[in-house]
N, C-alpha and C positions, 0 to 999 in steps of 0.2 A: 127212688132207690139210689143209694150212694154209688159213685163210680168205683169199680173194682180196685183201682189204684189207691183211692182214699181208704177203702175198707182194709186193704192189706196193711197200709201204714198205721191205721188205727189199731188193728190187731197186734201188729208188731210192737207198738208203743205200750199198749195196755197189758201185754202178756206178763211182764214182771210184777204186776201189782195186784193187790186185793184178792178177790175170789178167783181170779184167773192166773194167779201166780203159779209158775211152773207147768202151765197147761199148754197143750199143743195149739197152734194157730187155728186149726180146724174146729177145735172145741169151743171157741169163743163165738157165741151166737150172733148172727148178723143183726137181728132185731135189737139187741142190746146196744150195739154201736149206733145203729140208725136213730134210735130214740134219743140217745145222748147228743148225737150230732145235731138233731133237730132242735134241741134245747140250747144250742149255742156252742157246742164243742167245736174245736178244742179249746178248753179253758182249764185253769187250775193246774193240778199236778200232771194230768194227761197232756194238756196243752204244752206245758213246759217240756215234757218228754218228747212230744212231737217236734218241737222246735229244735231239740238237740237229739233227734232220733238217730242220726248217724254220727257216732263218736268214732272217728276214723284214725287208725294208726297205719302208716305206710312204712314198710321196711325196705331199706336199700337206697340210701341217698348218696353213698360214696361214689366218686367218679370212677373208681375201680370196681364198684359193685352196682353198676347199672344206674348211676345217678342221672343219666339222660332220661330215664323213665320216671323214677320215683319222685324227684324234686318237682318237675312241672305238674305232676299229678297232685302232690301235696299242696302246692301253691294254689292250684285251681279249686280243689275241694275246700280249702280253707276260706274261700270267699263265701261259702254257704254253711259250712259245718265246723265243728270242733275237731281240729286235726293235729296229730302228733306225727312228725317225721322222725323216724328212728334209724340210726345206723351204728354199727359197732366201731366205726372209726372216729375216735375222739378228735383228731385234727380236722377231719372233714366237718364234724358237727360244730366245732369252734369257728371254723371258717364261715359256715353258713349262718351261724348266729351273729356274725359281724356283717352279714349282708353280701358276702362274696361267694359267687359260684364259679369255680374254676372250669366247669364244663361249658360255660358260656350259654347255657340253655335259658337261664333266667337272668334278666338284667338286674343290676344292683338296685335301682329304684323299685322295681317290682318285688324283689325279694324283701327289701327293707319294709316296704308297704305291707306285705303279707305278715311279716313278723310283728309289726306294730298293731296289726288288726287281730292278732291272736294265734298265728301259726306257731306251734312249739316244735323245737328240734332238739333231740336228746339222744344220748347213748346209754342212758340209765334204764336197765330192764325193769326197775321198780315203777317206772312211769307208764308201763304198758298195760297195767291191770285195770285202768279206768275206762277202757275203750271197748266197743262192742262189734266193730267191724275192722278187720285187719287185712291190709292189701300188701301182697308180697311182690316185690319187683327186683329180686336179686338176679344175678347173671346165671346163665346156663351154658357154660363153655364145653369144650371137648378136651379130652386128654391127649397125650402124645400119639396114641394109636387111633385118634379120631373117633373115640367112643364117648358117649355122653358123660359129663362130669356133673353129677347131681348134688355134689357136696354142699354148695351154697344153698340150694333149694331145700335139701333135707335138714340142714342145720337150722335154717329159718323156721322150718316146720317144727323141729324139736323145741326151739325156743318158744314158739307160739303155743305149743301144746302145754307148756308149763304155766301159761297165763290165761288161756281162754276159759270162759265160764259158760253156763247154760245159756242157750239161745244166741251165742256169739256166731259171727260169720267170718270165715277166712276166704278171701278172694285172691287167687293167683293170677299174675299178669305175665310171669316169666315164660318165654317161648320154650316149648318142650314137645315131646312126642305124644300122640293120642293115648290116653290112659294113665299118664304119669300122675296127674292130680289125685285121682281116686285110688290108683294102685300103689303108688309110692309115698305120697304125702299124707293122705288121710289116715293110713294105719299108724303113722308116727304121731299125728295129732291125737288119735284115740289112745294110744299107749301112754303118752306123756300126760294127758289130761284126765284119763280115767272116764271120759265121757263117750257117749255112743253117737256115732255119725248119723245124721238125719233124724235124730231124736233129741239129743242134747245140744248139738252144734251143727252148723251147716257150712257148705263150701260153694264158692262160685269161681268161675274162670272167665277172664276178659283179657284176651291177648293184647299186649302193648303194640301200638302202631306208630310210635314216634319216629320221626326221621331226623336224626341228629344233624344240627347245623342248618336245618330248613326253617327259615323264619316266615314262610308263607303257609305251608301245610303244617300248622302247629296242632297241638293236642286237641283243642276244641273243634278244629275244622276237619278232623278225620273221623268218619263214622266208626263207631265202636261196636265190636261184636261182644255180646254178653252171654252168660249162661249161669245156671244154678243147679244145685243138687236135688231140688224139688221144684215143682211148678211154681209154688208160691215164692220160694227163694229166688228163682230165675226172674220172676217179675220184680221183686224187690231190688235185685242187683241191676236189672235193666233200668229201673226208675232212678236208681242212685246215679248211674253214669249219665242217664238222660238229662239229669238236672244240671250237668256242666258241659255236656258235649253239644255244641251248636249244630253240628252236622247230623245229629241223630244217632240212634243205636239200631242194632240188629240182634234180636234175641234168638240165639241158636237153639236147636232142639235138645241138645245135651252138652255136657262138659266136653266129652270126647270130640264132638263135632266142632266145637269152638277151638279146641287144641289143634285139631287137624287143619282147620281153616288157616291158622297162622303158619303152620308148618309148610303148607303148600304155597302160601303167598311168597315166602322167601325162596323155596325150592324152585318155583316157577321162574322167578326173576333170575336166579342163579343159572338155570338151564338156558334161558333166553340170552343172557350175556355170554355164556359159554359158546353158543352157536355163532354169534358174530365174532367172538375171539377166534374160533376155529376158521372162520372165513378169512380173518386177517392173516392167519398163518398160511392158508392156502394161497391167497392173493399175493402175499409177499413173495412166494415162490414163483408165481406167474407174472411177477413184475406189474401188478395192477394196483392202483390206489384204492384201498378199501373204502375210504370216505366217498370217493366218486361213485363207486358201485352202490353204496347205501343210499346216496342222494338220488340216483336214478331209480332204484327199486322203491324208494319211498314215495314215488309219485303215484303208486297204487294205493287206494283208500284203505285197504286192510293189511298193509305191510306194517309190521311192528317195528317201531323206531328205537332200536337199541344200538349202543356204540361199544366198540371194543375197548378193553382196558383192564386194569387190575381190580380184583374183587377181594376185598379184605374186610376188616372190622369184626365186630362181635355178633353180627346177625346173619347176613346173607352167606358168608363164607363158612358159617358154623352150623346154622340150623338145619340144612339139608341132611347132615349126618345124623341128626336125631330121628328124622323120619326114616332114613335108610336103616338105622339100627333097629327100630321097631319092626320094620318090614322084614329084615333078616331074621329077627327073633320068631317071626311067624312063617318063615320058610321061603321067602321070596327075595331074591337079590335084585334090587332096583337099579337096573343097568343105566338108564338115562340119567338119573340123579347123580350117580357116582361118576359116570363118564363126564358129566358137566363139571363136577368138582375137579377131576383130573386136568381137564383143559384149562380151567381158570387158575389152578395152582401152578400151571406151567408158564403162565404169561410173564412172570418176572424173569424167568430164564430166557424166554423168547425176546423180550425187550432188551435185555442186556446183550444178547447175541447180536441183535440188530444194531445196537450202539457200537459194538466192536467192529462190525462190518463197515459201518459208516466211517469210523476212525481210520480203518485200513484204507478205504477208498479215497480218503482225504490225504493219505500219505503220512499219517501220524504213527509214531512208534508206540505200541500198546504199553510197553513196560514203563515208559516215562509219561504216559498220558495223564492228564488231570481232568477228572469228571466232576462237575457240579450238579448235584441233585437238588432241585428246588421243590420243597414240600416233603413232609415225612409222615403226616397223619394219614389215616386210612381213606379219608375223603376230604374234599375242600370245605372250608369254613367250619371246621370241627377240630378241637384240640386232642382228640382221642387217637392214641397210637396203638391201641390193642389190635394185634393181628394185622398190622399194616403190611402190605405186600411190597412196599418200597424197600424193605430190608432184604427181600429176595433179590432185587436188582443189585443192591449194594454188595451182597455176598457173591453174587455171580461175577460182578465186575472185579472184585478183589481176587477171585480165583484166577482171573486172567493175568494177574501180576501187576 
């Protein structure tokens, strides 16, 4: 008997052809595949289709549109499959086609090697129609009132809805609240395509876990959570990512569970950092060195080792608002999550005030003082300045004159 994974891939490959054209996966009899496989499959047309089973198109390579996620994914998948990296930014596409990645996530030699071996990068929507798996990695920011801004995600869904065909799969990686994929994105895909969800096309969700600037814990070394809109699609999506992720995969029980898992990853880290930030505020008033306290407390085996500091960027300082938004929609105000956000957003002001106090204690005149801030990106070893909290320190110092 064939391995279930092989059966699923055979069914997916043969589905568009011959007597089983436009038939559901479940309608293809197992004995038919087993007989052909025993005779030397995959060969011929089916074998060719299996070899290029995953024609992948990845949306969102722009450094301002989550290029930290889409580009590494495109490069890694291109080692095994036919891949098109798509972005609406023509300058970004031109830059990448020259082998240059301004996000510094992919080295010039690695990018040029991927391009030479077949990775395609384009901003032409006509190029999208030849693919059967679409991976969306666009950003999910918040607006000025800290509410989810789904515009990039919904626009990407609208564009994909115009090109997807029967049996295509759309996989979302963008961080969002539980339910967003099926409640907000799928209806747009159905409307634009005229196709029926889970009958004509399918959806998966696999939250991105890339840590920008980290050259140790890279894409393939971080376990990937996967999910799909049906059990068969969940297995297919899991196998797809499993083919490139060295650390392995975890198949979640549903798309909502996968969405929620990513939401709490970032919310948990945000809350943990907010706790030590609040400790720093308290200990500053008590004239105690926070680092000395943490070093002493850290001698216990189960003490969590977090350091106080600024929390910015496009993930940890943003994603908790998505979970909070969905929670409030369901009638519960998430006090811990929002309290953590308030503490972390206050840290720029706290640090600036501490600088002013130090200047005064040194006998410096505030009005004539010159302050040098070294570093402006939201974290070290990363060129990304989105939502950097260094700007909070700058504005606070400027307000002092």
